[in-house]
C-alpha positions in Angstrom: -57.1 -76.3 -42.8 -53.1 -77.6 -42.4 -52.2 -73.8 -42.3 -54.9 -72.7 -39.9 -54.1 -75.7 -37.7 -50.4 -74.8 -37.6 -51.0 -71.1 -36.7 -53.8 -71.9 -34.2 -51.2 -74.2 -32.3 -48.2 -71.5 -32.5 -50.9 -68.7 -31.2 -52.6 -70.6 -28.5 -49.9 -73.2 -27.1 -46.4 -72.9 -25.4 -45.9 -76.3 -26.3 -43.5 -77.2 -29.3 -45.3 -78.1 -32.6 -43.4 -81.0 -32.9 -43.7 -83.4 -35.9 -45.9 -82.0 -38.4 -46.5 -84.0 -41.8 -47.6 -82.3 -45.2 -48.3 -84.4 -48.4 -50.0 -83.7 -51.6 -49.1 -84.5 -55.5 -47.0 -82.5 -57.6 -47.7 -78.7 -58.1 -50.2 -78.4 -55.3 -48.4 -75.8 -53.2 -46.5 -77.8 -50.6 -43.1 -75.9 -51.0 -45.1 -72.5 -50.9 -47.1 -73.6 -47.8 -44.0 -74.7 -45.9 -41.9 -71.4 -47.1 -45.1 -69.2 -45.8 -45.4 -71.2 -42.6 -41.7 -71.2 -42.1 -41.6 -67.4 -42.0 -44.5 -67.2 -40.0 -43.3 -69.6 -37.2 -39.7 -67.7 -37.0 -41.2 -64.3 -36.8 -43.8 -65.3 -34.4 -41.5 -67.1 -32.2 -38.9 -64.4 -32.2 -41.5 -62.1 -30.7 -42.6 -64.3 -28.1 -41.1 -63.6 -24.6 -39.0 -66.2 -23.0 -37.6 -67.8 -26.0 -34.1 -67.5 -26.4 -33.5 -66.2 -29.8 -30.1 -68.0 -29.9 -31.8 -71.3 -29.3 -34.3 -70.7 -32.1 -34.4 -74.1 -34.4 -36.6 -74.8 -37.2 -35.7 -77.7 -39.3 -37.4 -78.0 -42.6 -37.0 -81.7 -44.2 -38.4 -83.4 -47.1 -38.4 -87.0 -48.2 -36.6 -86.5 -51.6 -33.7 -84.6 -52.8 -35.5 -82.5 -55.2 -38.1 -81.5 -52.5 -35.5 -80.6 -50.0 -33.7 -78.4 -52.7 -37.0 -76.6 -53.2 -37.4 -76.0 -49.7 -33.8 -75.0 -49.2 -33.8 -77.5 -46.2 -32.6 -81.3 -45.9 -33.7 -84.6 -46.7 -35.2 -86.6 -43.8 -32.5 -88.9 -43.9 -29.5 -86.4 -44.1 -31.1 -84.4 -41.2 -31.9 -87.3 -38.9 -28.3 -88.9 -40.0 -30.1 -92.0 -41.3 -28.0 -94.3 -43.1 -29.2 -96.1 -46.1 -29.9 -99.6 -45.5 -27.7 -102.3 -47.0 -29.5 -105.3 -48.6 -27.9 -108.4 -47.7 -27.7 -111.4 -50.3 
């Protein structure tokens, strides 16, 4: 359902996809799903008229360093430049 919803939005809407969240346990295929969607999104957007190919930007982020590494992306915190909070004593 996740993949079809994203593909439907890309095919039928000119609005940005915006924030999309995918979760699940270890080994269920999240990384593979994101990689396939990333390839589809980039390929599709590059063929749409009216899109500046030099301005095309798709950010892949994950909550942990391991997940970000597997995605060849960034952690959410580093991508959005969120500093670690300091606990005051």
